N, C-alpha and C positions, 0 to 999 in steps of 0.2 A: 608540422601541423604545431601551432601552440600547445603550452600546456594546460591544463584543465583552469576551468574560470574559477576565479576567487569570488566567496561567496556576499562581498560588500562591495564588491569595485561597481565601474559602471555599466550602465546598461549595454552600450556600445560593445564594450568585451565581452559582456556575458553573453549577448545572443552571438558574437563570433565565436562565444567559446574559445578566448586567449585568456591569459593572466595580465590582471590590471594593476600597474604598482597604487591606482587609487588617490592619485595626486589630483588636487582640485586646483582649479574648477576645469582643465583639461590634463586628462592622465598622459602619458609615453608614449602610449600603445595610440591612442588617437592623434597625438600631436606627431608621431613619425609618419603617420597615414592620411594626415590631414582629414580625418572624418570628424563627426559632427559627437563629441562627447555629451552625453544625455545620462544625468544623474536619476535614479531613483525617488519618486516623492512618496510621501505618506503611504505606509501601505492600506489596503483597504479588502474587507472581505464582504461576501455578500450573507446576510443574516441569514438564516435555515437554510444553507445550502450545505448536503452533506455528501461527501465523495462517497459512492455504492460499489463501483467494480471498474475493472481496468478499461479505458477506452476503447479498443481494439474489440470489447462485446457489445458494447453501448453505445458508442459513438450515433447521434442521432445523424439522420441525411438532411434536416432542416432545423430550423428556429420559428417558435412564432414570434408577432409582433410584441414589441417592447410593450408591457402593460403597468408592471409595476417593480421599480428597484428600490431597494433601500441598501445603503451601506453605514460602515461607521467606523469611524478612525478604531485604530489598532499596532499595537509597537508589537509584530511578531518577533519571537527572537530566533536568532539567526540561524540556529539549529535546523527547526521545524524549517526554514526557507529553502536552507541546502538541500534537505531532505526530500524536498518536492521540487526542486532543481535537478535532482538526479534521476528522477523517475517522471520526466517528460509525457508518458503516456496516461497520466493520470486525470480521468473527468469525472464529474456528478451530475444528482439528479437532484433537482430543486423539491424541497420537502412542502407536503403539503399543507394547504391552510386550512382551516377550519370548515372553507365551503367545497373543498376539496380540489381548489384550484391551487397549480404552483404560485409562490409567492414572487418569481420573478418569470417574465419569459424576455428570450433574445428577438432581433429579428430573422427572420426567413431568409433560408440562404437560397438562391438560387445556382446551378451550376454553370459556369461562363461558356461551355459547350454549346448549350440549348439542349436541342432534341437529340435523344438516345440514339444510338447506332443501332438501325433495324440490321435482322441477321447476323449480328457479331455478339449481342449483349443483350441483359437484361438489364433495364436502368436503374442506376443508384447513384444518385448525383452525390459527385463529392461535396462536402460542406464550404462554406465561406469562411473564414474569420468571421466571429461578431461583431457587429460595428456599434453596438452599444457603449454608451459612456456613463461613467458616476462621478459623482462629484465627493471631493474631498479637500475640507477647508477650503472652499467656494472656488477650486481648481475644476475645472472636466480634464477627467484621467480615462484613457480609452483603456478597455480589458486587458489588451494585447502587451499593456508596460503593466497591471496588476502584479503581484506578488502574492505568496502564500502568508494566511496568517492561523492562529492558533485558534483553539477554540471551537474546530467544527467548519472551520475557514474552508475556502478551495484557491488553489493558485493557478493562472493560466500564466505559465513562464512564457517570456517574449520567443526563446527560441521553439520553442513546441510550436505556438501558432502561426511563426513564419513558414511552416512546413505547409498551410493550412492556403487555399485560393481566398484570395480577399475581396473585399465588393469594392474598395478603391483603386486604382491604379496605380501601382508602384512610382514613385518621383524619381525620374532617373538623373543618373551626374552625366555632365559631360561624356566622360570619357566611356559610362556605360552605354549610353544613346549611341555613342560614333561606333562601339561592338554590333550593338544590333543592326544599326545602320549598315553595319561592312556583310552581318550575314543576311540580310535582306538582299543585298547588289552581288553576291558573288557565290552563297553557298545555299539557299532557299532552292534554288535548280539544281544543285544535286540531289536534292531529295523530290522534287517534282517531277521525278523525270519520266512517269507517265501520267501525271495530273495537268489537262489542262487548265485547271483551276486554280492551280496553283496555290495549294492550302497552305503547305510548308512555307510558303515562302510570304504570302500578303495574310493569311488569319493566326499563323502562329505566333508571331510577333506581338500582335494584341492581344491573344489569350497570354503570353509573358507575363504581360504587364499588372496581372492579376493574380498569376502562379511562382510565387518565388523559385520553386525548382527548375521550370522551364526557360524562366530568365536565366538562371546561372547556367543552364546546360548551352544556351544559347551563345551566352558569353564564354564560356570555355570554350567551345567551337571554333567561335570567332577568332577569339585572343591566339589559339592555338594556331589558325591559318595565318593569321597577322605575324605569327611569330613573337606574340608580347608574353614573354615566359612569365613577367611579375605578373599579370591580369589572369595568366590559365591558374595560376597557384591558388590565389586569392578564390577565385571563382569557380573552382573547380570541387576547392575545399567546403567551399559554404554548401554548393549544390548536392555532395555526396552527405553531408552532415544531414542536411533537410529530408533527403531520399532515403534517407535509412529511417529515419523519425515516421515518413509517410507509409512506407511499405509497413510498419508497423499497425496498421489500420487494419480491419478488412475491409473497408470499400476501396482498397486501393486500386483492385482487380479494375475496379469500373470507373477508374478515374483516364479518361480522355489525354488530359494534358500531363499525366506522369506517365502515359505511354507515347505521347510526342517527345518528351525529356530524354526516354530511355535511347527512344529510337536514334535522335541526336545526340546522344553521349555513345554512340557505336560509331559514328561516323569519327568524334573526338579521339576513340580509341583508336581506331585505323589510320589518322593522321599522325600517331604517336611511333608507327613501326621505323625502324632503322636497317639499315642494310643484312644488320648482321642477326635481327628477329625476323620470323617468317609471320605473316599476317594473322592466323589462325593462332597463336600466342594471344594474340589481346581479341577475347570474344567473353568478356563477363557482361557485358550489357546486351548483345545477342541474346544471350541465355535468360536476361530478366526479361525481354518483351515476350520472349517465347512462353514463360510464366504469367505472366500478366495475360496474353490474350487464348490461354489454354483455357485458362480459368473463368473467362466471362462469355467466350464466344457461344454461338450456338450453331446450328449444322448448316447454315447456308452464309455465303459472303458476296456481297454486292461487287460489282467489279467495274461500274461507274465511280465508285469511291464518292458517294454524297457527303460524308462525313469524317471528321478528322480521325474520326477511327479505325475506319476504314482505309483512307489515306497512309495513315502508319501501320496497318496490314500490310499495305502492299509495297512499300519500303521495306518491310519487314522482310518480305521471301527473296526481294531480291536481295537484299543482305544474307539471308541463307543460300540464297544459289553459291553467290560468291564464295564461300565457306565450304559449301561442300563439295562444289567444281576443284577448289585448291586440294583438299582432303581427299577427295573422289568419295565419298562418304554420302551416303542418302539424305537430304535436306531436312532439317527439323521443323517441317510443318505438317500440320492435320491433314492427311488426304482424304477423310469422312467427309469434309468439306465440298458442299458444290455451290458452283457460280449462279446466283437467282439474281436478276433477269439476265439470261442470256445474250448479249449484244445482237445477236440476228431477229429477236423479238423485240427490239426496241426501234418504234418508229415515228417518234415524233419529231418534228421538224422545223419547231422553233430552234431559232440560232445558240440561247442556252443549251438547248439540249443536244445541240450538235457536239457540244464540247462535252457532253457525259457520254454522250454514243463512243467518240473519242477516245474516253478514259476505258471505256469500257473493252475496247478494240483491244486496247493496247495491254489493259493486264488481263486479257484471255492469252493474250501469246503467253505473256508471263505465266500465268499458272500454265499451260502447257507446257513448257519449258522447264517448270516445274515438277510436273509428272514425268518427264522426261527421263531428268535427272534422276529421280526417285526410280527409278525401272532401271535406270542403265546401272547405279549402283548399289542398289539394293539387289543383291545377287537372289536372296530368298523369296521375292518378286514370281509365285507361279514357277516353281522348281522344276515343273516336268517341261521337256522343251517343245513339246505342242502348246502347252500353255503360253511361254513366253514368245511365243511367235507370235500366236496370237494378238499379244495384249501389244508387243514391237508394233505388229499390222494398224491396231487400233488408235496408236499414237503419230504413227507414220500419216493416217490417213486424217485425224485431229488436224496438224500441222498443214498438212495440204490443204485442207478446206476452208482452215486459217487463211492461207495466200490468196484461193480463190474465190471467197465472201468479204474478202475485209473492203472497207470505203477506199475509193479511188483516192481520195487523199493521203493513203499511207502510201502511194506509187511515191517515186523519186520525181521531185521537179526537173529534172538534167541526170542523163546519165549518160557518159562517153569514155573513150579515151584518157588514161592514165595522165595528170600532168606532166609535165618535162621533168623529167629526174626519177619520176617513181614509177614504180613497178605495178600498183595497186589499181584497180579501176575506178573512177571517179564518178561518185553520184553526189545529189545535192536534195534534201528533204526540206519540207517545210517548218518541222516543229521538234523538239527534244523527243518527243512519245513515238513519233515515225521512227527516228533512227533507232530506238531504244528497243522496237516492235521487232522492225528489220535485221538487227544485230540478235536476240531471241530465237528469232524464226530459223536464221543461220546455222547459230550455235544447237540448237534444238535438231536442227539434220546432222548437224558435225556427230552430236552424240549419237542418236539412233543408227547413224551408217557404222559408227565405232564399235559398239557394242551390239551390231543386229545378232540376232540368235543365227549358231550352225557352227558348222567343224573350221578353227582357223588355228592359226600358227602363236605359240604363247611371245615369239618374238620374231619381230617385223623384217623383211631383207634387209642387210647392212651392203647391197652391193650398189644402193643408190637408186634402182630401180623398181617405183612404184607400182602398186597395185591399180585395178580400175577402181576399188572402193577410196585408198588412198589419194587419188587423183581427183575424184568427187568430193572428199573431206577439203580437199585444200580449196577446190574451188570455193566452197563457203566461207571458209578463211580467209581468204584473198576478198571477197565481197567485205567481210567484216570488217576488216584493215580498210577497205578505201570507204566502207560507213565512215569510220571514226578519222582517217585523215580529212575525209572532206568535209566534215564537222568538228572541227577545234574547241571550238567553245561549248561542246555538250561533253559534260564531264560524265553524265550517268553512261554514256554507252562506252564511254573510255574506260572507264569501272569495270564494265563486261568485260571489254577486251582482254583487262587484266587478271582473269581469272579464266575466259577461255582458251590462254595462249598454253595453261598446261595440258589440254587436251590434243592441240594438233600440234604444238611448237615444234616436237620432236620431227614433225615429216618436213618441216621446211628445211631444203637442202639447198636452194640457190643463194649464193652469197650476198647479193644484191638485195632480196626479197629480207636475207637475215638483216642485215646492218638498216635498213629501212624500219622494220619494225623494232628494233633497239635504240632508233632515232627517235620513234613516236611514242616509245614508254619516255625515252629523256624527257623530250618536249613536255608530254605530260607532268612531268614530276616541275619542271623548271617552269610552266607556266600556271598551274595550276595546286603546287605543294603534294599533291598527292604522291605520296613515296613509292618508287618503282625499282629503287636500285637493288632492291632484293631479289626482285622478280627478272632485271638485266642480270644480275649474278648467276640467277640457276640457268635462266637461258645461255650463256653464254660457258659453263659449265656442262652443257646437257651438249652443245651443239660442239664441244672441244676446243673453245677457243680460250681459254685457259686452265 
């Protein structure tokens, strides 16, 4: 990251927060990066505008239509400019005129994500950057480009305004557009594992054109997947800088685009894992998602995920299950939440409503699996043996009921003997969410069988003879491997395989099955760039292969 910007450099370097050599007409930084070198116009100030308090306390959720705006030239001293640049959160309220009305109004803001998420938040839409313009020396100047003045004026620093959504879509360069396209074609599917509406593939890129933080998050993720280190560093640095500023606003917890960006950034973190670092070392953005969700959710969550916020919530649940299983710790999820409406109560037969129903059934299985993981890994839940056994039976019945009542579309299109050279059964599903739901079903059964209350030995037999329970666990494990191998393009199900192996992997004694599992992980990394070398290394150690 470069040095802090100078107080009199070009606007491009100041927005990027790098040092400018102030060479005109194109400075050294812009020349090296082939960027448009923009220089500041004459300073402008809003007459009668007085800052009153910190923006985190007074930031409005919207603005009135433009009624009257008066500006005048002012040669603000550089020290005042530098001081306000160092405090990007400063905001102001208009001074009242004699008639009791403010001297100026700005365009009303509308949140790009539209309707608020029912059941997850109380709406407080994020404000857009005002698109009103002022005139200085006969030239039209955007408030985003204006700077501070002395004598009671207020600045709107460009690096601060860039952290807020904008009315007008961002104009992308060719390379930036290519990164977004790469995300749409290759990575959106990773997030839409249980969402037939494909909101993170189709809707998020459109939202990103109005939200710089989300835009840079997508570019970071796509650049990392493509192996473009230079683009990664640039996009991620910009994203984190804006993210920190945005989180200083008290309305950040209700910003759907911000939540989506943080969810995507966790995938970016996961792609950075090396063979010598465990997955759980990279979880900063997962913690950020949890904080935003807990600060804004209510008591219910819709499993059909009709909004971006709920779609992001279900991605977060899957990310929590990944970490929880590897650490064998309870997932960081509020289990006081209740699903509403439950899938079995949804009876609409319209084609689009059918997709909503499929989403609800897939997410219900995801929720069942999260509840099972919480029961298995949280030994404080129901300390009495009778209580734990009762809870275990409730979870077992819920998982069995899901399999019994689920729509026929969740059944495999075909299932049969393994393909030649494979030791696992073969099955073909119609969609990613069918595969994901099936894998979560088998994983729930594996967990419940493994952690069933009752007397057991602390260490399993080392003689290679499996118990009846271990045999049942391996049957579900083989089904899981068959699901994933038969759907090599379904990355969400392969990601689940990466963490479930830490539960049932030690039970695998057959050499051919071990080799096939290792090859499955190696192929996953080779084809999709998902880091599995650390998992392969852990398995080889567990199996005594090195």
